[in-house]
C-alpha positions, 0 to 999 in steps of 0.5 A, a space after each residue: 498506437 502500437 503495430 496492428 501485427 498482433 498474432 500467434 508469431 507475437 507470443 513468445 514462450 519462456 517456460 512451463 507452468 507446473 511449478 505455480 500450483 506446487 508453490 503458489 506463494 512464490 508467484 503471488 506472495 501469499 494464499 490469503 486475502 492479498 494473494 487471492 486479489 493478486 490473481 484478479 489483478 493479473 487478469 485485469 492487467 492483461 486488459 490494461 496492457 491493451 489499454 496502454 497499447 491504445 486498443 482498449 477503452 473500457 474494462 468491466 470487472 464483475 464479482 459473480 454470485 458463485 464467487 467467480 470473477 469475470 473481466 471483460 475488455 474491448 481490446 484486440 482479443 487474444 490471438 487464436 491462431 496456431 503458435 508457430 513453435 508450440 503448434 497449439 492455439 495462441 490463446 492456449 499458449 497464453 493461458 497455460 504457459 508461464 511467461 508466455 504472452 504478447 508482452 515479450 514481443 515489443 511489436 505487440 506491446 511496447 510496455 506492459 504491467 502485471 506481476 513482473 511478466 507471470 501473467 494471466 496463466 498464474 490466474 488460470 493455474 490457481 483456479 478451479 476452472 477458467 473460461 475464456 471468450 475471444 471476440 475477434 475477426 467477426 467470430 466468437 472463440 471459447 476455451 475452458 481450463 481446469 486447474 490450469 490445464 485445458 479441458 476443451 479445445 478452442 472452439 468457434 461458437 458464434 459470430 459477433 461485431 464485438 472486439 475483445 476478451 472475456 475471462 471468467 475464473 473461480 479461485 481454487 479452494 484447495 489452494 486459497 484460505 478464502 475465495 471471497 472477493 472483496 469489493 472495496 479491495 478491488 475498487 481501490 486498485 481499479 480506481 488507481 489504474 483508472 487514474 494512471 490510464 487517463 480516459 480509461 473507463 473501468 466498471 466494477 459490479 457486484 452481482 451479490 448485492 447489486 453494488 456498482 462503481 465506475 472509474 474514468 478520469 479525464 485528468 489522469 494523475 491530476 485527478 489522482 493528486 486532487 483525490 489524495 489532497 482532498 482533505 488538505 488545503 492546497 497552496 496553489 490552484 490545481 496540481 502542476 502536471 507535465 509529461 514527456 517521452 524521451 528515449 522510449 521512456 514515458 514520464 508523467 508527473 503531477 505535483 501539488 503543495 499543501 498545508 501539511 507537514 509530510 511528503 506523499 510521493 506515489 511512484 509507478 512503473 507500467 502501472 506497478 506500484 514501486 513501494 521501495 521507489 528506485 531510479 525514477 524516484 531518485 531522479 525526481 527528488 534530485 531534479 525537484 531540489 535543483 529546480 527550486 534552488 535554481 529558481 530561488 537563487 535566480 530570483 533572490 528568494 533565498 536570503 541573498 543566496 547564502 544557502 540552499 534548500 535541502 531535499 526534505 525542505 522541498 518535499 515538505 507538504 508535497 503530494 506527487 504522483 510519478 507515472 513512468 512507462 519503461 519498455 524493459 523494467 528491471 526490478 529489485 529490492 526486498 519486495 521486487 518493486 524497486 526500479 533498477 534501470 540506471 538510465 531512467 534516473 537521468 531521463 526523469 531528472 531531465 524531464 523534471 528540470 525542463 518542465 518544472 523549470 518552465 512552469 516556475 518561470 511562467 508562474 511567479 506567484 505560485 513559484 514564490 508561494 512554493 519557495 516560501 513553504 520550503 523556507 518555513 520547512 528550513 526553519 523548522 528543520 533547523 529547529 529539529 536539528 537542535 532538538 536532535 542534538 539536545 536529545 543526544 547530549 541529554 542521552 550522553 549525559 544520562 549514560 547514552 543508551 536507551 530510555 529509562 522507562 524501557 524494560 529491554 529484552 536480553 537477546 539482541 537479534 532483532 528478528 527474534 525481539 518484540 517491543 510492546 508499546 503499552 498504554 499507561 504505567 499500570 499496564 506497563 508494570 503488569 507487562 514487565 512482570 508478565 513478559 518473557 524477558 529473553 525476547 520481549 521488551 516493554 515500553 509504557 507510554 503515559 497519555 496520548 502521543 502528539 498528533 503528527 499530522 498537524 506537527 512539524 519535525 521540531 514539535 515531533 522531536 519535542 514530544 517525550 513519548 515519540 522521542 522514547 519510541 524513536 530511541 528504543 527503536 534505534 532507526 532515527 526519524 525523518 527521510 534523511 536519518 531513518 535507517 530501517 537496518 538499524 531497527 532493534 525489534 522485528 515486531 513492534 506491538 501496540 498494546 492499548 485498552 479496548 475502549 475509545 481512549 485506547 482506539 485513539 491512542 492506536 490511531 495516533 501511533 499508527 499515524 506516526 508510524 505511517 508518516 515517519 516510519 512507513 517502511 516498518 509497516 511495509 516490511 510487516 513489523 507493526 502489530 496491534 495486540 488484541 486483549 480480551 474483553 471478558 473473563 468468564 469463570 464457572 467453577 475451575 473453568 475459565 474462558 477469555 472472550 475477545 468479542 461479544 460473539 465469543 462471550 455469547 458462545 461461551 455462555 451458551 456452552 457453560 450455561 448461565 447458572 453460577 457464571 462469573 463475568 468480568 468486563 475488562 475496562 483496561 489492561 491495568 485490570 489484568 494481573 501479570 499472569 492474566 496479561 501473559 496468558 491472554 495477550 503476550 504468550 505467542 502460543 495463545 495471543 491474538 496479534 493483528 499485523 498492520 498491512 498497507 494494501 493501498 498507500 493512497 487510501 491509507 494517506 487519505 484515511 489518515 489525513 481525514 481522521 487526524 488532519 485539521 479539516 472537520 467536515 471530511 471527518 464528520 462525513 467519515 463518521 456518519 458514513 461508517 457509524 453503522 459498522 460500529 459493533 462495540 462502543 465503550 463510552 
């Protein structure tokens, strides 16, 4: 537990707050759904810091009917005494000044999370109003703010035996495109935080409809790994979990091998998702490979020790959660979520080598099972290598370059280029004729691609449709070969029919990108085209309707007499001009960007929909059938 000295002297100030309202996207990423929920997470992270320090056991988040959000914790309560240098109450300093807070004082918080230290003041700056109540020293204090500035002083309003902080805020409609918090979005992040902070109870309530959910996991990341592998069959009983603190860095790791063919590693630093990995992930991967090879060679499990397992072999069918706490994390990378602290690599390697080595020695049957799984992966990798060589040889014989079906664009700058993956040769033909050849490339796909959730790499590379996609994109495939810097198109747009078959093709393609080219999704490069459902014509007036609601609205406006309605069953029914006008013209088309708000949720969803187990898929369909609006059978 940290030092109890948490008062105004603990609050260190770096600089002011004005720029946040002027350029909010710089601080929260965007002003849409994601940015709105980021300011909620900042308010929650203040409470999570208290939990990590050992003072908070319970957090409650409430979506109020007036669209405001309340966050309550039972931590120490933000200090209210006068700050020694700012000469104003510490509560006001924390709430109205950027980079001000106890997290900059190592006596108050050894580690802290949040959006790299910007803190709850950003939430305040981007709110129409905020009210904070502090329960501390037997008293209740309150202060109100409007647009990030105080509208009242810190007032003592009563007595209480409670301890903690209550924050309530209303996002500013002048700043955000929407201010309606989404229950499921908040629930996913709160569940993740509960997994990462063992024993912490987090409750989410929705006053709009009475919905309530509680998250508390005594097993911590062991429970997290079980949640991730819910739809897979584990190869050994229970996740392997170990933890150790070394040189002020806390390392907690949970891992389990399953019957799948993909690796699922989720890494966190001080509760921040490190989407791009970093030194902690490098250290883990290196130590995992070394530990398994060392054990396999020592126990003659690797074909008389004539070869070593490769890194990819040791991670096939692995689900792992890496939870690190670092006193002074340095983040880098495109999304600022890549850990750069060089010392962490060695620390994680040391902990994994020691603890995993001990586990393998103490559990020979499990160790042997894991090595056998890795050996199967080795054989498949060797077959995949041969498949790659055959593909390259075939490409060389046929003139080297791109697949024959690809109609490429003329410019070469990836930032300006788009690749349409089109269902069927008929629609592909129309798209080729209707496109802008300068920057739009077309790759027709015949039939459904392989379900990669159930296939090893050699089978994946043996699938013609997947091979042509990989060749067209130019990135390579597999964790050892994939290189996003070689991607040939800034946008990859999936264009399929608006029916059941089209939905299945989209799901198969998204599964492929999620499992084998996830970085393209994370960098915002994957899109789904939205073709119209109807063409409505009356005289010279023509309208394309993209939903039943659009159709009803058009009919109401045009009247029903003399109206011709054409229901599109497939993209092939549109001529090149219509396809361009409705689905490919950047000025008029609707394309939906595929985002990855929560990788853990996406992993569970794909394993449910595309995995071997029938029961979870049936449960999912039964639960979500009520949300289906347009079913084309």
